[in-house]
C-alpha positions as CSV (number, residue, x, y, z in Angstrom):
1,M,3.1,28.4,-11.6
2,I,2.9,26.7,-14.8
3,S,1.3,23.1,-14.7
4,P,3.3,20.3,-15.6
5,G,0.4,18.9,-17.6
6,Y,0.7,22.1,-20.0
7,L,4.3,21.6,-20.0
8,L,4.0,17.8,-21.2
9,L,1.4,19.1,-23.6
10,L,3.9,21.8,-25.0
11,L,6.8,19.0,-25.3
12,L,4.5,16.4,-27.3
13,S,3.3,19.4,-29.4
14,L,7.1,20.1,-30.2
15,A,7.8,16.6,-30.9
16,M,4.9,16.1,-33.4
17,I,6.3,19.2,-35.2
18,G,9.4,17.7,-35.3
19,Q,8.0,14.5,-36.6
20,M,6.5,16.4,-39.5
21,A,9.6,18.3,-40.2
22,G,11.9,15.5,-40.4
23,Y,9.5,13.6,-42.7
24,Q,9.4,16.5,-44.9
25,R,13.0,17.2,-45.0
26,A,13.7,13.4,-45.9
27,L,11.1,13.8,-48.6
28,G,12.9,17.0,-49.8
29,I,16.3,15.1,-50.0
30,A,14.7,12.1,-51.9
31,S,13.2,13.9,-54.3
32,S,16.5,15.5,-55.4
33,Q,18.3,12.3,-55.3
34,G,16.2,9.9,-57.3
35,G,13.4,8.9,-54.9
36,I,12.6,7.5,-51.6
37,K,14.4,4.0,-52.7
38,N,17.7,5.9,-52.5
39,L,17.2,6.9,-48.8
40,G,19.0,5.2,-46.1
41,S,15.5,4.6,-44.4
42,L,11.8,5.2,-44.8
43,P,10.9,8.9,-44.5
44,V,8.8,8.0,-41.4
45,Y,12.1,6.9,-39.6
46,Y,13.7,10.5,-40.2
47,G,10.7,12.2,-38.6
48,A,10.7,9.6,-35.7
49,W,14.4,10.5,-35.3
50,V,13.6,14.2,-35.0
51,S,10.5,13.7,-32.8
52,L,12.6,11.2,-30.3
53,S,15.4,13.5,-30.2
54,I,13.1,16.3,-29.0
55,A,10.7,14.4,-26.7
56,I,13.2,12.1,-24.7
57,P,15.7,14.8,-23.5
58,G,12.7,17.0,-22.6
59,L,10.9,14.1,-20.8
60,I,14.2,13.6,-18.8
61,L,14.6,17.2,-18.0
62,L,10.9,17.5,-16.9
63,G,11.3,14.5,-14.7
64,L,14.6,15.6,-13.0
65,W,13.2,19.2,-12.6
66,L,9.9,18.2,-11.0
67,M,11.6,15.6,-8.8
68,S,14.1,18.3,-7.4
69,E,12.1,21.4,-7.6
70,D,10.3,21.1,-4.1
71,A,13.6,20.3,-2.4
72,V,15.3,23.4,-3.9
73,I,12.7,25.8,-3.3
74,L,12.3,24.6,0.3
75,A,15.9,24.9,0.8
76,S,15.9,28.5,-0.2
77,L,12.8,29.3,2.0
78,R,14.5,27.7,4.8
79,E,17.5,30.3,4.4
80,I,15.0,33.2,4.9
81,L,13.2,31.8,8.1
82,P,12.8,34.2,11.0
83,P,15.5,33.6,13.7
84,D,12.9,32.3,16.1
85,I,11.9,29.6,13.6
86,L,15.5,28.7,12.9
87,A,16.2,28.1,16.7
88,L,13.7,25.2,16.8
89,D,14.4,21.8,16.1
90,D,14.3,20.2,12.6
91,Q,11.1,18.6,13.1
92,R,9.4,21.8,14.0
93,I,11.2,23.7,11.3
94,E,9.5,21.2,8.8
95,L,6.2,21.6,10.3
96,E,6.3,25.4,10.1
97,L,7.5,25.0,6.5
98,S,4.6,22.6,5.9
99,R,2.2,25.3,7.0
100,V,3.5,27.9,4.6
101,V,3.2,25.2,1.7
102,S,-0.3,24.8,2.6
103,A,-1.2,28.5,2.8
104,A,0.5,29.1,-0.7
105,A,-1.4,26.2,-2.1
106,G,-4.8,27.6,-0.4
107,V,-5.4,24.6,1.9
108,Q,-5.0,26.9,4.9
109,T,-4.7,30.5,5.7
110,L,-2.1,32.4,7.8
111,G,-2.9,35.6,9.7
112,Q,-1.3,38.7,8.7
113,D,0.3,38.8,12.1
114,D,1.8,35.5,11.8
115,V,5.6,35.6,11.3
116,L,5.5,33.2,8.5
117,Y,2.8,35.4,6.4
118,P,5.6,37.1,4.3
119,L,7.0,33.7,3.4
120,V,3.7,32.7,1.5
121,A,4.2,35.3,-1.0
122,E,8.0,34.3,-1.4
123,L,7.1,30.9,-1.8
124,Q,4.6,31.6,-4.5
125,R,7.4,33.7,-6.2
126,L,9.7,30.9,-6.2
127,Q,7.5,28.5,-7.5
128,Q,6.5,30.8,-10.4
129,A,10.1,31.7,-11.0
130,S,10.9,28.0,-11.1
131,G,8.0,27.2,-13.5
132,T,9.4,30.0,-16.0
133,R,12.7,28.6,-15.8
134,L,11.5,25.2,-16.5
135,L,9.7,26.5,-19.5
136,I,12.7,28.1,-20.9
137,A,15.0,25.2,-20.2
138,L,12.3,22.7,-21.8
139,V,12.1,24.9,-25.0
140,A,16.0,25.3,-25.2
141,T,16.5,21.7,-24.7
142,A,13.9,20.8,-27.4
143,S,15.6,23.4,-29.7
144,V,18.8,22.0,-29.3
145,G,17.6,18.2,-30.0
146,F,15.7,19.6,-33.1
147,A,18.8,21.2,-34.5
148,L,21.1,18.5,-34.0
149,S,18.9,15.6,-35.3
150,Y,17.6,17.9,-38.2
151,S,20.9,18.6,-39.4
152,Q,21.9,14.8,-39.5
153,I,19.1,13.9,-42.0
154,R,21.2,13.0,-45.2
155,M,21.0,10.4,-47.9
156,E,23.4,8.1,-46.0
157,F,22.0,8.4,-42.6
158,V,20.4,5.1,-41.5
159,A,17.6,6.5,-39.2
160,R,16.0,3.3,-38.8
161,R,18.9,1.7,-36.7
162,A,19.0,5.1,-34.7
163,V,15.4,5.0,-33.8
164,E,15.4,1.3,-33.0
165,R,18.5,1.9,-30.7
166,I,16.6,4.5,-29.0
167,W,13.5,2.3,-28.4
168,M,15.7,-0.7,-27.2
169,G,17.0,1.9,-24.6
170,V,13.5,3.0,-23.5
171,L,12.5,-0.5,-23.4
172,F,15.4,-1.3,-21.1
173,A,15.0,1.6,-19.0
174,C,11.3,0.5,-18.3
175,A,12.4,-2.9,-17.4
176,G,15.0,-1.3,-15.2
177,V,12.4,0.7,-13.4
178,A,10.5,-2.2,-12.6
179,V,13.5,-4.0,-11.1
180,V,14.7,-1.0,-9.3
181,T,11.2,-0.4,-8.0
182,T,11.1,-4.0,-6.8
183,L,14.4,-3.9,-5.2
184,G,13.7,-0.7,-3.3
185,I,10.3,-2.0,-1.9
186,L,12.2,-5.0,-0.8
187,L,15.1,-3.3,0.8
188,S,12.9,-0.7,2.7
189,V,10.9,-3.6,4.2
190,V,13.9,-5.5,5.0
191,F,15.5,-2.5,6.7
192,E,12.6,-1.7,8.7
193,A,12.1,-5.4,9.7
194,I,15.6,-5.5,10.8
195,R,14.7,-2.7,13.3
196,F,11.9,-4.7,14.5
197,F,13.9,-7.8,15.3
198,Q,16.2,-5.7,17.1
199,L,13.4,-5.0,19.5
200,V,11.5,-8.3,19.3
201,S,13.2,-11.7,18.9
202,V,12.7,-13.6,15.8
203,G,11.6,-16.7,17.9
204,E,8.9,-14.9,19.6
205,F,7.7,-13.4,16.2
206,L,7.8,-16.8,14.5
207,F,6.6,-19.1,17.3
208,G,4.6,-16.9,19.7
209,T,0.8,-17.7,20.0
210,E,-0.4,-14.3,21.1
211,W,-0.7,-11.4,18.8
212,S,-1.3,-8.1,20.9
213,P,0.8,-5.5,19.6
214,Q,-0.6,-2.5,21.7
215,I,2.2,-0.8,23.6
216,A,1.1,1.0,26.9
217,M,2.4,4.6,27.5
218,R,3.6,3.5,30.9
219,A,6.0,0.7,31.8
220,D,4.0,-0.4,34.7
221,Q,0.9,-0.7,32.5
222,Q,-0.4,-4.2,31.8
223,G,0.8,-5.3,28.4
224,S,3.4,-2.5,28.1
225,S,5.8,-4.8,26.2
226,G,3.1,-6.0,23.8
227,R,2.7,-9.4,22.2
228,F,4.1,-10.1,18.7
229,G,3.3,-13.8,18.1
230,V,2.5,-14.3,14.4
231,L,1.1,-17.9,14.5
232,P,-2.5,-16.6,15.2
233,L,-2.2,-14.3,12.0
234,I,-0.7,-17.1,9.9
235,T,-3.3,-19.5,11.1
236,G,-6.2,-17.1,10.3
237,T,-4.7,-16.2,6.9
238,M,-4.3,-19.7,5.9
239,L,-7.8,-20.7,7.1
240,V,-9.6,-18.0,5.1
241,S,-7.3,-18.8,1.9
242,L,-8.1,-22.4,2.0
243,I,-11.7,-21.9,2.4
244,A,-11.5,-19.6,-0.5
245,L,-9.6,-21.9,-2.6
246,A,-11.9,-24.8,-1.8
247,V,-14.7,-23.0,-3.4
248,A,-12.6,-21.2,-6.1
249,V,-10.6,-23.9,-7.4
250,P,-13.3,-26.7,-8.1
251,V,-16.1,-24.2,-9.5
252,G,-13.4,-22.4,-11.5
253,L,-11.7,-25.7,-12.9
254,M,-15.1,-27.2,-13.7
255,S,-16.3,-23.9,-15.3
256,A,-13.3,-23.7,-17.6
257,I,-13.5,-27.5,-18.4
258,Y,-17.2,-27.0,-19.5
259,L,-16.6,-23.8,-21.2
260,S,-13.5,-25.3,-23.3
261,E,-14.8,-29.0,-23.9
262,Y,-18.5,-29.0,-23.7
263,A,-20.2,-25.5,-24.3
264,E,-21.2,-24.4,-27.7
265,R,-19.3,-21.4,-29.1
266,R,-22.3,-18.9,-28.8
267,W,-22.8,-19.8,-25.1
268,R,-18.9,-19.8,-24.5
269,D,-18.9,-16.2,-25.7
270,R,-21.7,-15.2,-23.4
271,L,-20.7,-17.2,-20.3
272,K,-17.0,-16.3,-19.9
273,P,-17.3,-12.6,-20.0
274,A,-20.3,-12.9,-17.4
275,L,-17.9,-15.0,-15.3
276,E,-15.1,-12.7,-15.5
277,V,-17.4,-9.8,-14.1
278,L,-16.8,-11.2,-10.8
279,A,-13.2,-10.1,-11.0
280,G,-14.3,-6.5,-11.6
281,I,-16.6,-5.9,-8.5
282,P,-15.0,-3.9,-5.9
283,T,-13.8,-5.9,-2.9
284,V,-15.7,-3.6,-0.5
285,V,-19.0,-4.7,-2.1
286,Y,-18.0,-8.3,-1.5
287,G,-17.2,-7.5,2.2
288,V,-20.9,-5.7,2.4
289,F,-22.3,-8.8,1.0
290,A,-20.2,-11.1,3.1
291,A,-21.2,-9.1,6.6
292,L,-24.9,-8.3,5.8
293,T,-25.9,-11.4,3.9
294,V,-23.8,-14.4,4.2
295,A,-22.7,-14.1,7.7
296,P,-26.1,-14.0,9.0
297,I,-27.2,-16.7,7.3
298,I,-24.3,-19.0,8.2
299,R,-24.9,-17.9,12.0
300,D,-28.7,-18.7,11.6
301,L,-28.0,-22.0,9.8
302,G,-25.5,-22.8,12.6
303,S,-28.1,-21.9,15.5
304,S,-30.5,-24.3,14.0
305,L,-27.8,-27.2,14.1
306,G,-26.8,-26.4,17.7
307,L,-23.5,-24.9,16.7
308,S,-21.9,-21.8,18.0
309,V,-21.2,-19.4,15.1
310,S,-19.6,-16.0,15.6
311,S,-21.0,-13.1,14.0
312,E,-17.9,-12.6,12.3
313,S,-16.3,-15.9,11.0
314,A,-13.6,-17.1,8.7
315,L,-16.2,-19.3,6.9
316,A,-18.0,-16.4,5.9
317,A,-15.0,-14.4,4.6
318,G,-13.7,-17.4,2.9
319,L,-16.8,-18.2,1.1
320,V,-17.3,-14.8,-0.3
321,M,-13.4,-14.4,-1.2
322,G,-13.7,-17.9,-3.0
323,I,-16.6,-16.3,-5.2
324,M,-14.4,-13.3,-6.0
325,I,-11.4,-15.4,-7.2
326,I,-13.5,-17.7,-9.2
327,P,-12.4,-15.8,-12.3
328,F,-8.8,-16.0,-11.7
329,V,-8.9,-19.8,-11.8
330,S,-11.4,-20.1,-14.7
331,S,-10.3,-17.4,-17.1
332,L,-6.7,-18.8,-17.1
333,A,-7.5,-22.7,-17.0
334,D,-10.2,-21.9,-20.0
335,D,-7.5,-20.2,-22.0
336,I,-4.8,-22.8,-21.5
337,I,-7.2,-25.8,-21.8
338,H,-8.5,-24.4,-25.1
339,A,-4.9,-23.9,-26.4
340,V,-4.3,-27.6,-26.0
341,P,-3.8,-28.8,-29.6
342,Q,-6.7,-30.7,-31.1
343,S,-4.6,-33.4,-32.6
344,M,-3.8,-34.5,-28.8
345,R,-7.6,-34.9,-28.4
346,D,-8.0,-36.6,-31.9
347,G,-5.4,-39.2,-30.9
348,S,-6.9,-39.9,-27.6
349,L,-10.3,-40.4,-29.3
350,A,-8.9,-42.4,-32.0
351,L,-7.4,-44.9,-29.4
352,G,-10.9,-45.5,-28.2
353,A,-10.9,-43.3,-25.2
354,T,-14.0,-41.6,-24.1
355,E,-14.5,-37.7,-23.9
356,S,-14.3,-37.5,-20.2
357,E,-11.2,-40.0,-20.3
358,T,-9.5,-37.4,-22.9
359,I,-10.2,-34.5,-20.7
360,T,-8.8,-36.1,-17.3
361,R,-5.8,-38.1,-18.8
362,V,-4.8,-35.9,-21.8
363,V,-6.1,-32.4,-21.8
364,I,-6.0,-31.7,-18.1
365,P,-2.3,-32.9,-17.7
366,A,-1.1,-31.0,-20.8
367,A,-2.8,-27.6,-19.4
368,L,-1.5,-28.4,-15.9
369,P,1.2,-25.7,-16.0
370,G,-1.4,-23.0,-16.8
371,I,-4.0,-24.5,-14.6
372,V,-1.4,-24.3,-11.7
373,G,-0.6,-20.8,-12.4
374,G,-4.1,-19.8,-12.4
375,I,-4.7,-21.6,-8.9
376,L,-1.4,-19.8,-7.4
377,L,-2.5,-16.5,-8.6
378,A,-5.9,-17.1,-6.9
379,A,-4.1,-18.1,-3.8
380,S,-1.9,-15.0,-3.9
381,R,-5.2,-12.9,-4.3
382,A,-6.8,-14.6,-1.4
383,I,-3.7,-14.2,0.9
384,G,-3.5,-10.5,0.0
385,E,-7.3,-9.7,0.3
386,T,-8.1,-7.3,3.1
387,M,-11.5,-5.6,3.0
388,I,-13.6,-8.9,3.0
389,V,-11.7,-10.1,5.9
390,V,-12.2,-6.8,7.8
391,M,-15.9,-6.7,7.3
392,A,-16.8,-10.6,7.5
393,A,-13.9,-12.0,9.6
394,G,-13.1,-9.4,12.1
395,L,-9.9,-8.3,13.9
396,S,-9.5,-10.7,16.6
397,A,-6.2,-12.5,16.5
398,N,-7.4,-15.9,17.5
399,L,-5.2,-19.1,17.3
400,T,-7.9,-21.6,16.0
401,L,-8.8,-23.8,13.0
402,N,-12.3,-23.5,13.7
403,P,-14.0,-21.7,10.5
404,L,-17.0,-20.6,12.8
405,E,-14.8,-18.4,14.7
406,S,-13.5,-14.8,14.2
407,V,-10.0,-14.7,12.9
408,T,-7.8,-12.2,11.4
409,T,-5.1,-12.2,8.7
410,V,-1.6,-10.7,7.8
411,T,-2.7,-8.1,5.6
412,V,-5.5,-6.8,7.9
413,Q,-3.0,-6.4,10.7
414,I,-0.6,-4.6,8.4
415,V,-3.1,-2.1,7.7
416,T,-4.3,-1.6,11.3
417,L,-0.9,-1.1,12.6
418,L,-0.3,1.5,9.9
419,V,-3.5,3.7,10.1
420,G,-3.2,7.1,11.8
421,D,-0.3,9.0,12.8
422,Q,2.5,6.6,13.9
423,E,6.0,6.9,15.0
424,F,8.3,4.5,13.2
425,D,10.4,3.9,16.1
426,S,8.1,1.3,18.2
427,P,7.7,-2.4,17.8
428,K,4.0,-1.8,17.0
429,T,4.5,0.2,13.9
430,L,7.7,-1.8,12.7
431,A,5.7,-5.0,12.9
432,A,3.9,-4.1,9.9
433,F,7.3,-4.4,8.0
434,A,8.1,-7.8,9.6
435,L,4.8,-9.1,8.4
436,G,5.1,-7.7,5.0
437,L,8.5,-9.3,4.8
438,M,7.0,-12.6,5.8
439,L,4.4,-12.2,3.3
440,F,7.1,-11.7,0.7
441,I,8.9,-14.7,1.6
442,V,5.9,-16.9,1.4
443,T,4.7,-15.4,-2.2
444,L,8.3,-16.0,-3.4
445,A,8.0,-19.6,-2.1
446,L,4.7,-19.9,-4.0
447,N,6.3,-18.6,-7.3
448,F,9.3,-21.0,-7.1
449,Y,6.9,-24.0,-6.4
450,A,4.8,-22.9,-9.3
451,L,7.8,-22.5,-11.7
452,Y,8.9,-26.1,-10.6
453,I,5.4,-27.5,-11.7
454,V,5.3,-25.7,-14.7
455,R,8.9,-26.9,-15.8
456,K,8.2,-30.4,-14.7
457,Y,5.0,-31.0,-16.9
458,R,6.3,-28.8,-19.8
459,E,9.1,-31.3,-20.2
460,Q,6.5,-34.0,-20.3
461,Y,4.4,-32.4,-22.9
462,D,6.6,-30.4,-25.2
């Protein structure tokens, strides 16, 4: 089977050949018509026109073919399954087909006495034939694109406009992919959440104080119906996030003010990258640090003060998470503070204000939209964090505001509910989508609030 990577490389090579051919043809036409100045566009645009006419149809063909190839091959393979396999239900048939696919890929082996053994060679033959057809179709498409675009290169043809239209279409398609992807994610979450709320009432979910999604195998077992009150998860999420923001916002904002207003340029150029390194550390490293270093210190310190501190606490997770999100606040705040016009500082100082008064009464209010954006970005990062909470705060769904106790968050429970083999027809699994929908709504509300703040203060300082 021909690798898609090789096909893509072939297509790019053909596009480069088209680029050079179109460029040379434009130069040849221009040389016989008084020079490049008489062309409708620069020669490079004619080369780009030929190159794009080869690459874009080829990429579309390659994408559509690869998306539909497996379905078409499996449909052909399904038609020649043995009668005893076809007599099974659809789920078992899919399972048997997956065995054939795994055997053809070398992941597992089938014995020669297995009724599916002959299908492995047939599947490999179909895949090889599909790759050959794709290669032929790709070369044919590129050839047609080259012939049509190459023949259009004339003195009066304005290639620049055609190339710009193509790139506008590409940019629009990219923006459309982002919108369609977001819409698809939202709809998939909403539809599954609706299925959950058909099994569990909205009131129980939003106002319930107990989270125990375990579903028993028999109706007579205790807790067979499960408990899906989300308040403990919301409380745990807000508690950990607030602790993290209580660490990140003051430290990040003060760091940004120092770097932008007080630090010398050489120190700023060194300290800012060092601070931003915190954002590149994997979250699992932060989780290990929180579980093995910070949590024992907090527990020992609490014991010395006569306090009961859990081995896994919201305080440990929140402190380490706050360190992790400091760069989200400091970097954006530093950039926006640094961008405040110097004339505003000079005017304030000229009126007799001190440097600190200028910062607090002029610079910070002018930079407030960017600062709020950084804080909300850090808040979103804190709300969506999972690994640190799992390792440092635990999995216990406790309805408490005590930072010394073990808590869990919404994202941790989503991961827990979807780990392993799950059937998407029980409240336990569908609850993950309801939690995801709730997080989406909360994040959307934060974004609307951020836009309100930005617009309000932008009007005052424009």
